[in-house]
C-alpha positions in Angstrom: -11.8 -20.8 -4.7 -10.5 -24.4 -4.4 -8.3 -25.3 -1.4 -4.7 -24.4 -2.0 -1.4 -24.8 -0.4 0.6 -21.6 -0.6 4.1 -20.8 0.5 5.6 -17.4 1.0 9.3 -16.5 1.5 10.3 -13.2 3.1 13.8 -12.2 2.3 14.5 -9.8 5.1 17.6 -7.9 6.4 18.2 -10.2 9.3 16.6 -13.5 8.3 14.9 -15.3 5.5 11.5 -16.7 6.6 9.1 -19.2 5.2 5.4 -19.7 5.8 3.2 -22.4 4.3 -0.5 -22.3 4.6 -3.5 -24.5 3.7 -6.1 -22.1 2.4 -9.9 -22.3 1.7 -10.2 -18.6 1.2 -8.2 -15.3 1.8 -9.7 -15.0 5.3 -9.7 -18.7 6.1 -6.4 -20.5 6.2 -4.2 -22.6 8.5 -0.5 -22.1 8.9 1.0 -25.5 8.6 4.7 -24.7 8.7 7.1 -21.8 9.6 10.8 -21.7 9.1 13.5 -19.1 9.7 17.1 -18.9 8.8 19.5 -16.2 9.9 21.3 -14.9 6.8 21.9 -11.2 7.6 21.8 -9.7 4.2 21.6 -6.4 6.0 25.0 -6.7 7.6 26.4 -4.3 4.9 23.2 -2.3 4.6 25.1 0.9 5.4 27.4 0.2 2.4 24.3 -0.5 0.2 25.9 -3.7 -1.2 25.0 -7.4 -0.7 28.3 -9.3 -0.3 29.0 -12.5 -2.3 29.0 -14.5 1.0 25.6 -13.1 2.0 24.3 -13.7 -1.5 25.4 -17.3 -1.4 23.8 -17.9 2.0 20.6 -16.4 0.7 20.6 -18.6 -2.4 21.2 -21.8 -0.3 18.4 -20.8 2.1 15.9 -20.0 -0.6 16.7 -23.3 -2.4 16.1 -25.2 0.8 12.8 -23.4 1.5 11.7 -24.1 -2.1 12.4 -27.8 -1.6 10.4 -27.7 1.7 7.5 -26.0 -0.1 7.5 -28.5 -3.0 7.6 -31.4 -0.6 4.5 -30.0 1.0 2.8 -29.9 -2.4 2.6 -26.1 -2.5 0.4 -24.9 -5.4 2.2 -21.5 -5.4 5.5 -20.2 -4.0 5.7 -16.4 -3.5 8.8 -14.6 -2.6 9.4 -10.9 -1.6 12.4 -8.9 -0.5 12.5 -5.9 1.7 14.9 -3.2 2.9 18.3 -5.0 2.6 17.7 -5.8 -1.1 15.6 -2.7 -1.8 18.5 -0.4 -0.7 21.3 -2.5 -2.2 23.0 -1.2 -5.4 23.5 -4.7 -6.6 19.8 -5.8 -6.0 19.3 -6.7 -9.7 22.3 -9.0 -9.6 21.0 -10.6 -6.4 17.5 -11.2 -7.9 19.0 -12.6 -11.1 21.3 -14.9 -9.1 18.5 -16.3 -6.9 16.3 -17.0 -10.0 19.2 -18.6 -11.9 20.2 -20.9 -9.0 16.8 -21.7 -7.5 14.1 -20.9 -10.0 12.4 -18.6 -7.5 11.6 -15.2 -8.7 11.9 -12.7 -5.8 9.9 -9.5 -6.0 11.4 -6.4 -4.4 8.5 -4.6 -2.7 8.5 -0.9 -1.8 8.4 0.3 1.8 4.8 1.4 1.4 3.8 -1.9 -0.1 5.6 -3.7 2.8 3.6 -1.7 5.3 0.3 -2.4 3.4 0.9 -6.2 3.4 1.8 -6.2 7.0 -1.3 -4.2 7.8 -3.4 -6.7 5.9 -1.9 -9.6 7.9 -2.5 -7.9 11.3 -6.2 -7.1 10.5 -6.7 -10.7 9.4 -5.0 -12.1 12.5 -7.2 -10.0 14.9 -10.3 -10.4 12.7 -10.5 -6.6 12.6 -12.7 -6.2 9.5 -14.4 -3.2 11.0 -12.8 -0.4 13.1 -9.3 0.8 13.2 -6.0 -0.8 14.0 -2.4 0.6 14.1 0.3 -2.0 13.6 4.1 -1.6 14.3 6.6 -3.8 12.5 10.3 -3.6 13.4 12.5 -5.3 10.8 16.3 -5.5 10.5 16.5 -2.6 8.1 13.3 -0.6 8.4 10.3 0.0 10.6 6.7 0.2 9.3 3.6 1.7 10.7 0.3 0.6 9.2 -2.9 2.4 10.2 -5.8 0.3 8.9 -9.5 1.3 8.9 -12.2 -1.2 8.1 -9.5 -3.6 6.7 -8.2 -0.9 4.3 -5.0 1.2 4.7 -5.6 4.7 5.9 -2.0 5.6 6.4 1.2 3.7 5.6 4.6 4.9 6.9 8.1 3.5 6.7 11.3 4.6 8.5 14.8 3.6 7.6 15.6 2.4 11.1 15.9 -1.3 11.9 17.1 -3.4 14.7 20.1 -4.7 12.7 21.1 -1.5 10.9 21.0 0.6 14.1 23.0 -2.0 16.0 25.6 -2.1 13.3 25.8 1.7 13.1 26.0 2.5 16.8 26.4 -0.4 19.3 30.0 -1.3 18.9 30.5 -2.1 22.6 29.2 -5.1 24.5 27.3 -4.0 26.6 26.7 -0.7 24.8 28.1 2.5 26.2 25.9 5.3 27.3 27.2 7.5 24.5 26.4 4.8 21.9 23.0 4.4 23.2 22.3 8.1 23.2 23.4 8.3 19.5 21.1 5.4 18.6 18.2 7.0 20.5 18.8 10.4 18.8 18.6 8.8 15.4 15.3 7.1 16.3 13.8 10.4 17.6 14.9 12.1 14.3 13.4 9.3 12.2 10.1 9.6 14.1 9.6 13.4 13.5 7.8 13.0 10.1 5.7 9.9 10.9 4.5 11.4 14.2 3.5 14.6 12.4 1.7 12.7 9.7 -0.2 10.4 12.1 -1.1 13.3 14.4 -4.9 13.7 14.7 -5.5 10.1 13.6 -7.2 7.6 16.0 -7.2 3.9 16.4 -9.0 1.3 18.6 -6.1 -1.0 19.2 -2.4 -1.3 18.5 -0.7 -4.5 17.4 2.9 -5.5 16.8 4.5 -7.8 14.3 8.1 -9.1 13.8 10.4 -11.3 15.8 11.7 -8.4 17.8 8.3 -7.5 19.2 7.3 -11.1 19.8 10.5 -11.7 21.7 10.1 -8.5 23.8 6.5 -9.5 24.6 7.6 -13.0 25.6 10.2 -11.6 28.0 7.5 -9.4 29.6 4.7 -11.9 29.5 5.4 -15.6 28.5 1.8 -15.9 27.3 2.5 -13.0 24.8 -1.0 -11.6 25.4 0.1 -8.0 25.6 3.0 -5.6 26.1 2.7 -2.4 28.1 4.9 0.6 27.8 5.7 0.6 31.5 7.0 -2.9 31.4 8.9 -2.4 28.2 10.8 0.6 29.7 11.8 -1.6 32.7 12.9 -4.4 30.4 14.9 -2.1 28.1 16.7 -0.7 31.1 17.8 -4.2 32.0 18.7 -5.3 28.5 21.2 -2.4 27.9 23.2 -3.4 30.9 23.7 -7.0 29.7 26.1 -8.5 27.3 25.0 -10.4 24.1 26.0 -13.6 25.8 23.9 -12.8 28.9 20.9 -11.8 26.8 21.1 -15.1 24.9 20.4 -17.0 28.1 17.0 -15.3 28.4 13.9 -17.3 27.5 13.2 -17.4 23.7 16.3 -15.3 22.9 18.8 -16.7 20.4 22.3 -15.3 20.0 21.4 -13.5 16.8 18.3 -11.9 18.5 20.4 -11.0 21.6 22.6 -8.8 19.3 19.7 -6.8 18.0 17.1 -6.8 20.7 18.5 -3.7 22.4 18.2 -1.5 19.3 14.8 -3.1 18.5 13.5 -2.5 22.0 14.6 1.1 21.9 12.8 1.6 18.6 9.6 0.2 20.0 9.9 2.2 23.2 10.3 5.5 21.4 7.4 4.8 19.1 5.1 4.0 22.0 6.2 7.1 23.9 5.8 9.4 20.9 2.4 8.1 19.9 1.3 7.7 23.6 0.6 4.0 23.3 0.2 2.3 26.6 -0.6 -1.2 25.5 0.3 -3.3 22.4 -1.0 -6.7 21.4 1.6 -9.1 19.7 0.5 -10.4 16.4 1.3 -13.9 15.2 1.2 -13.0 11.5 3.6 -10.7 9.6 4.7 -9.9 6.1 4.6 -13.5 4.8 1.0 -14.0 5.8 0.1 -10.6 4.2 1.7 -11.7 1.0 -0.4 -14.9 1.0 -3.7 -13.1 1.9 -3.0 -10.6 -0.9 -2.4 -13.4 -3.4 -5.5 -15.3 -2.3 -7.6 -12.2 -2.8 -6.4 -11.9 -6.4 -7.3 -15.6 -7.0 -10.8 -14.9 -5.6 -11.2 -11.9 -7.8 -10.4 -14.0 -10.9 -13.4 -16.2 -10.0 -15.9 -13.3 -10.0 -18.5 -13.0 -12.7 -17.3 -11.9 -16.2 -16.6 -8.1 -16.5 -19.4 -6.1 -18.1 -19.8 -6.3 -21.8 -18.1 -3.2 -23.3 -17.7 -2.1 -26.8 -14.0 -1.3 -26.7 -12.1 -4.6 -26.0 -9.3 -2.6 -24.3 -11.6 -1.7 -21.5 -11.9 -5.4 -20.5 -8.3 -5.3 -19.4 -9.1 -2.1 -17.4 -11.9 -3.8 -15.6 -9.5 -6.7 -14.7 -7.0 -4.2 -13.2 -9.7 -2.5 -11.2 -10.8 -5.9 -9.7 -7.2 -6.8 -9.0 -6.9 -3.7 -6.8 -10.3 -4.2 -5.2 -12.1 -1.1 -6.6 -15.7 -0.2 -6.0 -17.1 -1.4 -9.3 -20.5 0.2 -9.0 -19.0 3.7 -8.3 -16.4 3.3 -11.0 -19.0 2.4 -13.6 -21.2 5.4 -12.5 -18.3 7.8 -12.8 -17.3 6.4 -16.2 -20.9 6.7 -17.5 -21.2 10.3 -16.4 -17.8 11.2 -17.7 -18.7 9.7 -21.1 -22.0 11.7 -21.2 -20.2 14.9 -20.5 -17.5 14.2 -23.1 -20.1 13.3 -25.8 -22.0 16.6 -25.3 -19.0 18.8 -25.4 -17.3 17.7 -28.6 -17.4 21.2 -30.1 -15.6 22.5 -27.0 -12.9 19.9 -26.3 -12.3 18.9 -30.0 -11.0 15.4 -29.0 -11.6 12.1 -30.7 -13.2 8.8 -29.7 -9.7 7.5 -28.8 -9.4 10.2 -26.1 -12.9 9.2 -24.9 -11.7 5.6 -24.4 -8.7 6.9 -22.3 -11.2 9.0 -20.2 -13.3 5.8 -19.6 -10.2 3.9 -18.5 -9.1 6.7 -16.1 -12.6 6.9 -14.7 -12.8 3.2 -14.1 -9.4 3.2 -12.3 -9.4 6.6 -10.6 -9.9 5.1 -7.1 -7.6 2.1 -7.2 -5.1 4.0 -5.1 -7.2 3.0 -2.1 -5.5 -0.4 -2.5 -2.4 1.3 -1.2 -3.8 3.9 1.2 -6.7 6.3 1.8 -4.1 9.1 2.3 -3.3 10.7 -1.0 -5.0 7.8 -2.8 -5.1 9.8 -6.1 -1.4 9.7 -6.2 -1.3 6.0 -5.5 -3.8 5.5 -8.4 -1.3 7.2 -10.7 1.5 5.0 -9.5 -0.5 1.8 -9.9 -1.7 2.6 -13.4 1.8 3.6 -14.5 3.2 0.3 -13.3 0.4 -1.9 -14.7 0.4 -3.7 -18.0 -2.5 -2.2 -19.9 -3.0 -4.0 -23.2 -4.0 -1.9 -26.2 -2.6 1.4 -25.0 0.9 2.8 -25.8 3.2 3.9 -23.0 2.3 7.5 -23.7 -1.4 6.7 -23.6 -0.9 4.8 -20.3 0.8 7.9 -18.8 -2.1 10.1 -19.9 -4.6 7.7 -18.3 -2.5 7.7 -15.1 -2.4 11.5 -14.9 -6.1 11.9 -15.7 -6.9 9.5 -12.8 -4.5 11.4 -10.5 -6.4 14.7 -11.1 -9.8 13.4 -10.2 -9.1 15.2 -6.9 -6.4 17.2 -5.2 -4.3 20.0 -6.7 -4.6 21.0 -10.3 -1.8 20.1 -12.8 1.3 22.3 -12.4 5.0 22.3 -13.3 5.9 20.9 -9.8 4.2 17.6 -10.7 7.0 15.5 -12.3 4.6 12.9 -13.9 2.6 15.7 -15.5 5.7 17.5 -16.8 7.1 14.3 -18.2 4.4 14.4 -20.9 4.7 16.4 -24.1 2.7 19.6 -24.5 -0.1 18.0 -26.5 -0.5 15.2 -23.9 -0.6 17.7 -21.1 -3.5 19.6 -22.8 -5.4 16.2 -23.1 -4.8 15.6 -19.4 -6.2 19.1 -18.6 -9.4 18.4 -20.6 -10.0 14.8 -19.6 -9.0 15.4 -16.0 -11.5 18.3 -15.8 -14.3 16.1 -17.0 -13.4 13.2 -14.7 -13.2 15.7 -11.7 -16.8 16.6 -12.4 -17.9 13.1 -13.0 -16.4 11.9 -9.7 -18.0 14.7 -7.8 -21.4 13.7 -9.3 -21.2 10.4 -7.5 -20.0 11.8 -4.2 -22.4 9.7 -2.2 -21.6 6.5 -4.1 -25.4 6.0 -4.5 -25.8 6.9 -8.2 -28.2 9.7 -7.4 -27.5 11.5 -10.7 -29.5 9.7 -13.4 -28.6 11.8 -16.4 -26.6 14.9 -17.4 -27.7 17.5 -20.0 -25.3 20.1 -21.2 -26.0 23.4 -23.0 -23.0 25.3 -24.4 -23.3 28.9 -25.4 -20.1 31.1 -26.0 -18.2 31.1 -22.7 -21.0 29.6 -20.6 -21.7 25.9 -20.0 -24.9 24.9 -18.2 -25.0 21.4 -16.7 -28.5 20.2 -15.9 -28.4 17.3 -13.5 -31.3 14.8 -13.5 -31.4 13.6 -9.9 -33.6 11.5 -7.6 -33.7 14.0 -4.8 -33.9 17.8 -4.4 -30.5 18.7 -2.9 -28.1 15.8 -3.2 -24.6 15.9 -1.8 -23.4 15.9 -5.4 -24.5 19.5 -6.0 -22.1 20.9 -3.4 -19.4 18.5 -4.5 -19.5 19.5 -8.2 -19.5 23.2 -7.4 -16.4 22.7 -5.3 -14.7 20.7 -8.1 -15.5 22.8 -11.2 -12.3 24.9 -11.0 -10.3 22.6 -13.3 -13.1 22.5 -15.8 -13.5 26.3 -16.0 -9.7 26.7 -16.3 -9.3 24.0 -18.9 -12.1 25.3 -21.2 -11.9 29.0 -20.3 -15.6 29.2 -19.5 -18.1 29.6 -16.7 -19.8 26.4 -15.5 -23.4 26.7 -14.1 -25.1 23.8 -12.3 -28.9 23.3 -12.3 -31.0 20.3 -11.1 -34.2 18.7 -12.2 -36.0 16.1 -10.2 -36.4 12.8 -12.1 -40.2 12.8 -12.2 -40.2 16.3 -13.6 -37.6 15.5 -16.2 -39.5 12.4 -17.3 -42.7 14.4 -17.9 -40.9 17.0 -20.1 
């Protein structure tokens, strides 16, 4: 990848921020400029509308940031919007107005995507390629928790509590009254119930914190911003709640706008650290903007990889490109696709599907694990989401939804009427999903170790019994147990008994 200057604009609930970096690679760049402008799009977050005044302030700020980026010879200007725009009923109007007046196309990102990008930024900042890291980000309209393992998301959580939204909702007095503070803390506790339950049992090696709120709190506790402890945060918060906005604004590094929200932000952080039993947090110099830049640079790097494998069906070239965009394990994807195709080809009399459905099976097999790009947790559901929202050339919308559903059922629960994406399909398409999903489920199990131990599959079909002979490189590979655990969908889809047998490669060769 050639050196690039990349700019990222974060349209947040409290401020709009700009970062410009000089990059040699996705993990090697220098931040050359950072700007921040208080716009407060989230002032009317509770009403779920962006006012015309706030919209005008945002347009002027984005136009100014675009000019700065262009003056710095930026090769690419990226822009994302979070909670305030995501929750607004007139978000489409806002996006259109910004693009019309500035030429900047702002992408509204989901709460989970926001958490993923912030997690990427934190792991990069702390060079945490291996091991686990939990990051906390407190924004104006939402708070995100990103649990990263070996640089990949393991769990991404978002809560609709932010420093600005809670301040607007509860802290009418200056300084806040005890009753107001109790109501604010009660909402924080309620919002934390689900995340604490979901993260229960997970472990991490270090905890980091992004966002201006956390950096300011850390600076007040320790001007070097090296670390923030729960004990010192509790003491600091006890002092902050007794001060007026004007008094807080006299503290080091605290602007008037931050003085108005740091009480609510401090309470959010304190409650998270208490609930998750976090004693020490390390402030992070990167945040969403840097995550957006790293993610973009990784896509640029992926485009420079060797050409995708030569495939007979040209539509699958686009599928390979999507897989690479989302950082899939190409060797595993190819192995699963190869096994799935072999099973399909030997069962034509049973499934009675055409070559066209075979191509859809291949596509689903190649993309079945791209959900890891979002999170390890429920990654099969994320695969469905990413495929649904990708532009897949050569397939109709109906076919794309079939591919997405087939990929989704490579693991987890079987299709049922409680799954909206499955029920959105017509009856014929649902039957195809059952059959192709059953085959993919087996194929995925047959590369459970990611080591391509299954070299061939031979299938014998007689009445209601299907025997699958696996040609393998070792006597009792992990794949045997995996396929026996995952054969339920196959037996139900084809109304048959599936029997698994194995033959060692050298024995099979001598036959």
